[in-house]
Gaussian input, Z-matrix of N, CA and C with variables (Angstrom, degrees):
# hf/3-21g

backbone

0 1
 N
 C     1     B1
 C     2     B2     1     A1
 N     3     B3     2     A2     1     D1
 C     4     B4     3     A3     2     D2
 C     5     B5     4     A4     3     D3
 N     6     B6     5     A5     4     D4
 C     7     B7     6     A6     5     D5
 C     8     B8     7     A7     6     D6
 N     9     B9     8     A8     7     D7
 C    10    B10     9     A9     8     D8
 C    11    B11    10    A10     9     D9
 N    12    B12    11    A11    10    D10
 C    13    B13    12    A12    11    D11
 C    14    B14    13    A13    12    D12
 N    15    B15    14    A14    13    D13
 C    16    B16    15    A15    14    D14
 C    17    B17    16    A16    15    D15
 N    18    B18    17    A17    16    D16
 C    19    B19    18    A18    17    D17
 C    20    B20    19    A19    18    D18
 N    21    B21    20    A20    19    D19
 C    22    B22    21    A21    20    D20
 C    23    B23    22    A22    21    D21
 N    24    B24    23    A23    22    D22
 C    25    B25    24    A24    23    D23
 C    26    B26    25    A25    24    D24
 N    27    B27    26    A26    25    D25
 C    28    B28    27    A27    26    D26
 C    29    B29    28    A28    27    D27
 N    30    B30    29    A29    28    D28
 C    31    B31    30    A30    29    D29
 C    32    B32    31    A31    30    D30
 N    33    B33    32    A32    31    D31
 C    34    B34    33    A33    32    D32
 C    35    B35    34    A34    33    D33
 N    36    B36    35    A35    34    D34
 C    37    B37    36    A36    35    D35
 C    38    B38    37    A37    36    D36
 N    39    B39    38    A38    37    D37
 C    40    B40    39    A39    38    D38
 C    41    B41    40    A40    39    D39
 N    42    B42    41    A41    40    D40
 C    43    B43    42    A42    41    D41
 C    44    B44    43    A43    42    D42
 N    45    B45    44    A44    43    D43
 C    46    B46    45    A45    44    D44
 C    47    B47    46    A46    45    D45
 N    48    B48    47    A47    46    D46
 C    49    B49    48    A48    47    D47
 C    50    B50    49    A49    48    D48
 N    51    B51    50    A50    49    D49
 C    52    B52    51    A51    50    D50
 C    53    B53    52    A52    51    D51
 N    54    B54    53    A53    52    D52
 C    55    B55    54    A54    53    D53
 C    56    B56    55    A55    54    D54
 N    57    B57    56    A56    55    D55
 C    58    B58    57    A57    56    D56
 C    59    B59    58    A58    57    D57
 N    60    B60    59    A59    58    D58
 C    61    B61    60    A60    59    D59
 C    62    B62    61    A61    60    D60
 N    63    B63    62    A62    61    D61
 C    64    B64    63    A63    62    D62
 C    65    B65    64    A64    63    D63
 N    66    B66    65    A65    64    D64
 C    67    B67    66    A66    65    D65
 C    68    B68    67    A67    66    D66
 N    69    B69    68    A68    67    D67
 C    70    B70    69    A69    68    D68
 C    71    B71    70    A70    69    D69
 N    72    B72    71    A71    70    D70
 C    73    B73    72    A72    71    D71
 C    74    B74    73    A73    72    D72
 N    75    B75    74    A74    73    D73
 C    76    B76    75    A75    74    D74
 C    77    B77    76    A76    75    D75
 N    78    B78    77    A77    76    D76
 C    79    B79    78    A78    77    D77
 C    80    B80    79    A79    78    D78
 N    81    B81    80    A80    79    D79
 C    82    B82    81    A81    80    D80
 C    83    B83    82    A82    81    D81
 N    84    B84    83    A83    82    D82
 C    85    B85    84    A84    83    D83
 C    86    B86    85    A85    84    D84
 N    87    B87    86    A86    85    D85
 C    88    B88    87    A87    86    D86
 C    89    B89    88    A88    87    D87
 N    90    B90    89    A89    88    D88
 C    91    B91    90    A90    89    D89
 C    92    B92    91    A91    90    D90
 N    93    B93    92    A92    91    D91
 C    94    B94    93    A93    92    D92
 C    95    B95    94    A94    93    D93
 N    96    B96    95    A95    94    D94
 C    97    B97    96    A96    95    D95
 C    98    B98    97    A97    96    D96
 N    99    B99    98    A98    97    D97
 C   100   B100    99    A99    98    D98
 C   101   B101   100   A100    99    D99
 N   102   B102   101   A101   100   D100
 C   103   B103   102   A102   101   D101
 C   104   B104   103   A103   102   D102
 N   105   B105   104   A104   103   D103
 C   106   B106   105   A105   104   D104
 C   107   B107   106   A106   105   D105
 N   108   B108   107   A107   106   D106
 C   109   B109   108   A108   107   D107
 C   110   B110   109   A109   108   D108
 N   111   B111   110   A110   109   D109
 C   112   B112   111   A111   110   D110
 C   113   B113   112   A112   111   D111
 N   114   B114   113   A113   112   D112
 C   115   B115   114   A114   113   D113
 C   116   B116   115   A115   114   D114
 N   117   B117   116   A116   115   D115
 C   118   B118   117   A117   116   D116
 C   119   B119   118   A118   117   D117
 N   120   B120   119   A119   118   D118
 C   121   B121   120   A120   119   D119
 C   122   B122   121   A121   120   D120
 N   123   B123   122   A122   121   D121
 C   124   B124   123   A123   122   D122
 C   125   B125   124   A124   123   D123
 N   126   B126   125   A125   124   D124
 C   127   B127   126   A126   125   D125
 C   128   B128   127   A127   126   D126
 N   129   B129   128   A128   127   D127
 C   130   B130   129   A129   128   D128
 C   131   B131   130   A130   129   D129
 N   132   B132   131   A131   130   D130
 C   133   B133   132   A132   131   D131
 C   134   B134   133   A133   132   D132
 N   135   B135   134   A134   133   D133
 C   136   B136   135   A135   134   D134
 C   137   B137   136   A136   135   D135
 N   138   B138   137   A137   136   D136
 C   139   B139   138   A138   137   D137
 C   140   B140   139   A139   138   D138
 N   141   B141   140   A140   139   D139
 C   142   B142   141   A141   140   D140
 C   143   B143   142   A142   141   D141
 N   144   B144   143   A143   142   D142
 C   145   B145   144   A144   143   D143
 C   146   B146   145   A145   144   D144
 N   147   B147   146   A146   145   D145
 C   148   B148   147   A147   146   D146
 C   149   B149   148   A148   147   D147
 N   150   B150   149   A149   148   D148
 C   151   B151   150   A150   149   D149
 C   152   B152   151   A151   150   D150

   B1=1.4553
   B2=1.5200
   B3=1.2935
   B4=1.4583
   B5=1.5269
   B6=1.3234
   B7=1.4574
   B8=1.5166
   B9=1.2928
   B10=1.4557
   B11=1.5158
   B12=1.3042
   B13=1.4506
   B14=1.5221
   B15=1.2927
   B16=1.4576
   B17=1.5231
   B18=1.3195
   B19=1.4588
   B20=1.5217
   B21=1.3325
   B22=1.4641
   B23=1.5262
   B24=1.3196
   B25=1.4669
   B26=1.5250
   B27=1.3253
   B28=1.4616
   B29=1.5276
   B30=1.3341
   B31=1.4663
   B32=1.5242
   B33=1.3165
   B34=1.4706
   B35=1.5243
   B36=1.3158
   B37=1.4675
   B38=1.5223
   B39=1.3321
   B40=1.4642
   B41=1.5234
   B42=1.3265
   B43=1.4782
   B44=1.5253
   B45=1.3216
   B46=1.4656
   B47=1.5182
   B48=1.3115
   B49=1.4587
   B50=1.5235
   B51=1.3338
   B52=1.4616
   B53=1.5279
   B54=1.3364
   B55=1.4687
   B56=1.5247
   B57=1.3183
   B58=1.4710
   B59=1.5257
   B60=1.3251
   B61=1.4619
   B62=1.5237
   B63=1.3334
   B64=1.4603
   B65=1.5247
   B66=1.3326
   B67=1.4714
   B68=1.5210
   B69=1.3142
   B70=1.4615
   B71=1.5241
   B72=1.3270
   B73=1.4600
   B74=1.5066
   B75=1.3383
   B76=1.4659
   B77=1.5206
   B78=1.3210
   B79=1.4604
   B80=1.5230
   B81=1.2839
   B82=1.4689
   B83=1.5168
   B84=1.3230
   B85=1.4602
   B86=1.5288
   B87=1.3235
   B88=1.4669
   B89=1.5242
   B90=1.3100
   B91=1.4619
   B92=1.5223
   B93=1.3363
   B94=1.4637
   B95=1.5267
   B96=1.3329
   B97=1.4569
   B98=1.5178
   B99=1.3239
   B100=1.4581
   B101=1.5232
   B102=1.3270
   B103=1.4723
   B104=1.5183
   B105=1.3261
   B106=1.4618
   B107=1.5226
   B108=1.3236
   B109=1.4628
   B110=1.5243
   B111=1.3130
   B112=1.4644
   B113=1.5212
   B114=1.3217
   B115=1.4715
   B116=1.5231
   B117=1.3157
   B118=1.4537
   B119=1.5301
   B120=1.3079
   B121=1.4708
   B122=1.5139
   B123=1.3331
   B124=1.4658
   B125=1.5260
   B126=1.3592
   B127=1.4658
   B128=1.5219
   B129=1.3408
   B130=1.4708
   B131=1.5225
   B132=1.3141
   B133=1.4725
   B134=1.5226
   B135=1.3215
   B136=1.4678
   B137=1.5038
   B138=1.3283
   B139=1.4677
   B140=1.5216
   B141=1.3182
   B142=1.4782
   B143=1.5077
   B144=1.3307
   B145=1.4618
   B146=1.5247
   B147=1.3276
   B148=1.4610
   B149=1.5269
   B150=1.3352
   B151=1.4601
   B152=1.4971
   A1=109.53
   A2=113.85
   A3=119.68
   A4=108.95
   A5=114.42
   A6=119.82
   A7=108.91
   A8=116.65
   A9=120.83
   A10=109.50
   A11=115.36
   A12=121.02
   A13=107.15
   A14=117.13
   A15=122.12
   A16=111.02
   A17=116.96
   A18=120.60
   A19=110.58
   A20=117.47
   A21=121.02
   A22=110.89
   A23=117.26
   A24=120.46
   A25=111.33
   A26=116.31
   A27=120.15
   A28=110.89
   A29=117.25
   A30=121.09
   A31=111.08
   A32=116.78
   A33=120.71
   A34=110.11
   A35=117.76
   A36=121.30
   A37=111.29
   A38=116.33
   A39=120.38
   A40=110.47
   A41=116.56
   A42=119.56
   A43=111.52
   A44=116.76
   A45=119.97
   A46=110.74
   A47=117.08
   A48=121.08
   A49=110.55
   A50=117.30
   A51=121.00
   A52=110.75
   A53=117.58
   A54=120.89
   A55=111.10
   A56=117.52
   A57=120.94
   A58=110.78
   A59=116.42
   A60=120.01
   A61=110.23
   A62=116.96
   A63=120.77
   A64=110.70
   A65=116.51
   A66=119.77
   A67=111.26
   A68=117.05
   A69=120.85
   A70=111.22
   A71=117.31
   A72=121.11
   A73=114.27
   A74=117.71
   A75=119.59
   A76=109.58
   A77=117.20
   A78=119.25
   A79=110.80
   A80=115.91
   A81=121.32
   A82=109.54
   A83=115.28
   A84=120.59
   A85=107.46
   A86=117.86
   A87=119.67
   A88=110.59
   A89=116.77
   A90=120.44
   A91=111.70
   A92=117.29
   A93=118.77
   A94=110.56
   A95=117.17
   A96=120.69
   A97=109.83
   A98=116.77
   A99=120.95
   A100=110.25
   A101=116.75
   A102=120.23
   A103=111.10
   A104=116.57
   A105=119.60
   A106=111.07
   A107=117.27
   A108=120.55
   A109=111.33
   A110=117.08
   A111=120.91
   A112=110.06
   A113=116.99
   A114=120.42
   A115=110.61
   A116=117.01
   A117=120.70
   A118=110.69
   A119=117.52
   A120=120.62
   A121=111.70
   A122=116.14
   A123=119.54
   A124=111.03
   A125=117.31
   A126=120.17
   A127=110.99
   A128=116.41
   A129=119.62
   A130=111.26
   A131=116.31
   A132=120.33
   A133=110.47
   A134=116.07
   A135=120.11
   A136=111.49
   A137=117.63
   A138=119.81
   A139=111.38
   A140=117.48
   A141=119.71
   A142=111.16
   A143=117.06
   A144=120.54
   A145=111.31
   A146=117.07
   A147=120.81
   A148=111.73
   A149=117.97
   A150=119.23
   A151=113.44
   D1=146.52
   D2=-179.70
   D3=-107.51
   D4=126.71
   D5=178.40
   D6=-100.34
   D7=137.00
   D8=-178.45
   D9=-131.41
   D10=131.69
   D11=176.57
   D12=-113.47
   D13=121.97
   D14=-175.17
   D15=-59.23
   D16=-40.51
   D17=-178.46
   D18=-66.49
   D19=-43.84
   D20=179.14
   D21=-65.21
   D22=-42.65
   D23=177.87
   D24=-60.89
   D25=-41.74
   D26=179.60
   D27=-64.71
   D28=-38.80
   D29=178.99
   D30=-66.29
   D31=-43.08
   D32=177.96
   D33=-62.00
   D34=-45.27
   D35=179.16
   D36=-62.77
   D37=-39.62
   D38=179.88
   D39=-64.30
   D40=-42.72
   D41=179.50
   D42=-66.28
   D43=-42.34
   D44=178.54
   D45=-62.25
   D46=-41.34
   D47=178.61
   D48=-64.73
   D49=-41.43
   D50=179.03
   D51=-63.44
   D52=-39.80
   D53=177.60
   D54=-64.87
   D55=-41.55
   D56=179.35
   D57=-64.43
   D58=-41.36
   D59=179.24
   D60=-65.05
   D61=-41.00
   D62=179.32
   D63=-63.22
   D64=-42.84
   D65=179.45
   D66=-66.11
   D67=-39.99
   D68=-178.91
   D69=-71.69
   D70=-26.95
   D71=-177.17
   D72=-79.26
   D73=-20.46
   D74=-179.04
   D75=-79.08
   D76=133.22
   D77=179.35
   D78=-69.91
   D79=140.92
   D80=179.40
   D81=-91.09
   D82=146.42
   D83=177.78
   D84=-79.28
   D85=127.55
   D86=176.78
   D87=-61.02
   D88=149.37
   D89=-176.39
   D90=-62.09
   D91=-33.08
   D92=179.51
   D93=-66.05
   D94=-39.29
   D95=177.44
   D96=-66.02
   D97=-40.17
   D98=178.82
   D99=-61.76
   D100=-44.04
   D101=178.60
   D102=-62.97
   D103=-38.70
   D104=178.59
   D105=-64.56
   D106=-40.48
   D107=178.08
   D108=-64.82
   D109=-41.41
   D110=178.02
   D111=-63.87
   D112=-43.76
   D113=179.31
   D114=-63.16
   D115=-40.34
   D116=179.22
   D117=-63.50
   D118=-43.18
   D119=177.21
   D120=-63.35
   D121=-40.40
   D122=179.77
   D123=-65.39
   D124=-38.24
   D125=176.71
   D126=-62.99
   D127=-40.89
   D128=178.40
   D129=-62.22
   D130=-42.90
   D131=178.80
   D132=-64.03
   D133=-41.69
   D134=179.61
   D135=-62.44
   D136=-42.81
   D137=179.03
   D138=-66.69
   D139=-34.15
   D140=176.03
   D141=-66.63
   D142=-38.25
   D143=179.41
   D144=-69.52
   D145=-35.77
   D146=-179.18
   D147=-70.49
   D148=-33.56
   D149=-176.89
   D150=-83.44

């Protein structure tokens, strides 16, 4: 048997909704910026290996 508490269900739904809103509200890094950051890190690693 499955027991359900209306108050607990409402709290779980409220938290899930708050998490979704938080995730949707954060700006995403454009892929071109991400690629530039990766390239910059790779250049730093390469210079460390060369020295």
